[in-house]
N, C-alpha and C positions, 0 to 999 in steps of 0.2 A: 053871645059869643065873646070870649075874652080877647084881649088885645093880641096875645101870642097866637091864638088859633086864627083870628082874623087875618093876621099877617101871613100865616102859612097858606091861607086860602086865597090870598090876593093874586092878581095877575102879575106877570113879570114887570109890566109897565108900572103898575101900582107900587110894587115893591121898590123899584128903582126911584120912583118919584118920592116915596116916603123916606128913602135913604137920603135923598138930596134936600129934603125939607128941613127947616129949622126946628127939629125935635130930636130928643135923645135916642129914640129907637124907631126903626132899626139903625144900629150903628155898626162899629167894626166887628163886634162879636157876632151879631146876626149875619153880617155879610160873610164872615169866616165860615159860619155854619152852612150858609147857602152854597158858597163856592165848594166846600167840602162835599156837600150832597151831590153837586154837579160832577165832581171828580169821581165819586162812587158810581154815578149814573153812566159816565163815559166808560168806566171799567165794565159795568154791566152790558153796555151796548157792544163793546169789544168782544165780550164773552158770548153774547146772544147771537152774534154773527159768526161765531166759531162752532158753537154747539150743534150737534147733529150732522156735521160734515164727516163723510167717510174717512177723510184724511186724518181726522182727530178722534176716530172711534175709540182708540185705546185710552183716551183721556176722558171718556164719558163720565165716569164716577167722579173724577176730580172736578170736572166742569159743573156737575150737579151740586157738589158740595160748595164750590166757590160761588156759584150763583146765589145760593141761599145766604151765604156770608155777605156778599156784596149788597144784596137787597136789604138785609138787616142793618148793615152799616149805613146805607143811605137813609133809612128811616131814623136811625139813632142821631144822625147829623141834624135832621129836621127837628127832632125833639130838643136838641141842644140849642137851636134857634129860640125855641119857646123858653128854655131855661135861661138864656141870656136876657130875654125881655123880662122875665120874672125877677132875675137878679137885680136888674136896674130898678125895677119897681120897688124892691125891698129897700134899696138905697134911697130912692126918692121919698119913701114914707118916713125914713128916719129924720129927714130935714124938718118935718112937721111935728115931731115929737118934742115934748118939753124936756129940758135938761134933767139928767138924773141917771141912776143905774140902769133903768129900763132902756133909755136911749143908747147908752154905751154898749149894752148887750146887743141891741138891734143893729147898731153900726158894725159891730164885730161880725155878726151873722151875715150882713149884707156884703161886707168886705170879703169874707170867706167864699161866698157864692160868686162874687165877681172874679175871684181867682180860680175857683174850682172849675167853672164852665170852660174857660180857655185851656186849662190844663187837660181836662177830659177830651176836649175837641182835638188838641194836639196829639194825645195818645191814640185816639181813634184814627187820626189821619196817618200816623205812622203804621198802624195795623193795616190800614187800607193799602198803603204803599207796599207793604210786605206781600199782600195778596196780589197786587198788580204785578209785582216782580215774579211771583210764582207762575203767573199766566204768560209771561213774556215769550217763552219758547213753545207755548201751546196755543197760540193765538193766530187767527186768520191774518195773514200779512197785510191785507188791505185795511185792517183796523189798528195797525201798530202805531200810527200817528196819534190816534185817539187814546191808546193806552199810555203813550208817553205824555200826552197832554194831561191825562188824569193824574199821573205821578207828579208832574210839574205843578199842577193846581194844588195838590195835597201839600206839597212843600211850601207853597205860598201861604197856605192856611196856617202852617206852623209859625211863619213869620208874624202874621197877624196875632196869633195867640201869644207869642213871646212878648210882643209889644204890650198887649193887654195885661199880661202877668207883671211885667216890669213897672207899669204905671200904677198898678194897684199894690204891689208888694211893698213899695216904699212907705205905705201907710200902716203896715203891720207894727205892732208894738215891740216885737222881738226882732232885733236886727239879724240875729243868727238864722232865724226861720226865714226871713226875707231873702237873705243871701243864698240859702239852700234852694229856695224856690226859683230864684233867678238863675242859679247854676243849672238846675234840672231843666228849666225851660230853654235855656241857651243850648244845652246838650241835645234836646229833642229837635230843636231847629237845625242844628248841624247834622244830626242823623238823617233828618228828612231831606236835606240837600244831597247827602250821600246816596240815599235811596233813589231819588229822582235821577241822579247821574247813572246809577246802576241799571235802572230800568231802561234808560236810553241806550246805554252800552250793550245791554243784553239783546236789544232789538236792532242795533245799528246795521249789522250785516244784512239782515232780512229786509230792513226798511229801504236800504240803498241798492240791494241786489236785484 
């Protein structure tokens, strides 16, 4: 069993202990993936306690479609945890390579992976928030706090992703490309904060009523 798969199969206690340990993985990227997967899972729970209720019978087709999307999203986040571990492994391998063109190429690939994983995680987190927002007015009122929590966690994930992008983008050889990446990442972070607020506003009256 490789390290990434072993991590995904570990208990919550083991994952937390591994994060606390003096070792590179799991780190911020893996934690972001896990938090995002939990956000998706909370969205699924909110949906599962709504589906099948007579009160929401008119939304049955919507709920079925959204349920499949949320499950797929959760699994994709778990895959991104494995991708994060792999990306760090690529970086670690370059430190053992002899200087030369081969090492420079390997370093460039490792850097690209270290940036791509958080960018993909952030984009998926935004898509998750859009799905959560679409459920806001078709959700069991007893599960609205969980729906809001899911949106808030997804927003926090984009913050982690933005930090990972910024710390790696500075090592890119092209300053313009680095600036574009930072700008796109910052925009996603701001959009996620807006979506989290929209989800809460969309449920506020029903949550407090």
